[in-house]
C-alpha positions, -999 to +999 in steps of 0.1 A: -105+773+615-071+759+607-071+740+640-105+725+632-093+713+598-062+698+614-083+680+640-106+666+613-075+651+595-062+636+627-095+619+638-094+592+612-059+583+623-070+579+659-098+555+649-077+535+624-088+501+614-086+480+582-108+495+555-122+460+549-113+425+561-105+399+535-136+380+544-157+411+536-139+415+503-143+379+494-181+381+501-183+410+476-162+391+449-176+356+448-157+347+415-122+353+431-114+316+430-124+310+394-126+338+368-117+370+387-079+370+385-076+406+396-094+398+429-074+367+433-042+387+429-055+414+454-064+388+480-031+368+477-012+401+478-029+410+511-022+375+525+014+377+515+020+412+529+001+403+561+025+374+568+055+396+559+044+421+585+038+394+611+072+378+604+089+412+609+070+417+642+081+384+656+116+381+640+136+392+671+113+378+698+131+348+713+099+329+723+082+335+689+106+319+664+080+293+653+056+321+645+084+340+627+094+309+606+058+299+597+050+335+588+080+337+565+069+304+548+033+317+544+046+351+531+067+334+504+039+311+493+013+339+490+037+365+475+049+341+448+014+333+438+002+369+440+030+382+418+023+356+391-015+363+392-008+401+391+013+397+359-013+375+343-039+401+350-017+427+332-004+445+363+029+463+363+057+457+388+057+493+401+020+492+408+024+458+425+051+472+447+030+503+456+001+481+465+023+459+487+038+489+504+003+503+511-009+471+527+023+467+547+017+502+562-020+494+569-013+461+586+016+476+605-006+504+619-034+479+627-009+457+646+004+487+666-031+496+675-038+461+686-007+461+708-017+495+723-052+483+731-049+445+737-012+440+744-007+417+714-003+421+676-026+394+663-061+405+673-093+418+656-091+423+618-055+409+616-067+377+632-097+376+609-075+381+578-051+353+590-080+330+594-093+339+559-059+335+543-052+301+559-088+287+559-101+299+525-074+313+503-045+288+508-066+257+502-080+273+470-046+280+455-027+249+465 
């Protein structure tokens, strides 16, 4: 019985993927650009953390310094905006840090899974979230 319970806890880790892409989240929260400051903060936090994780992945790869530098710039942009939005929404620093740490872990695991399956970090849901951050979110907050 104990082995069965252990197996049940391990199965979700084997089939890991993002709980929801940013595009899916945005479609459920249509006011994120105007009146829903909590959703805006959540979205920009995820964008910022995504680019932090990408920059860490490419930091020491000699042929990927452009990706590294652009990711750092994007991370700084989104993180600065996200932090301000979070404070306006009444969030506390500790909760913001916890949320950031959680998403860093989620994106890191997703990236490792992509490398294992496809041989590259930026695929599937990560690629979708990058597209949403750059195509929808960045133009809305500039």
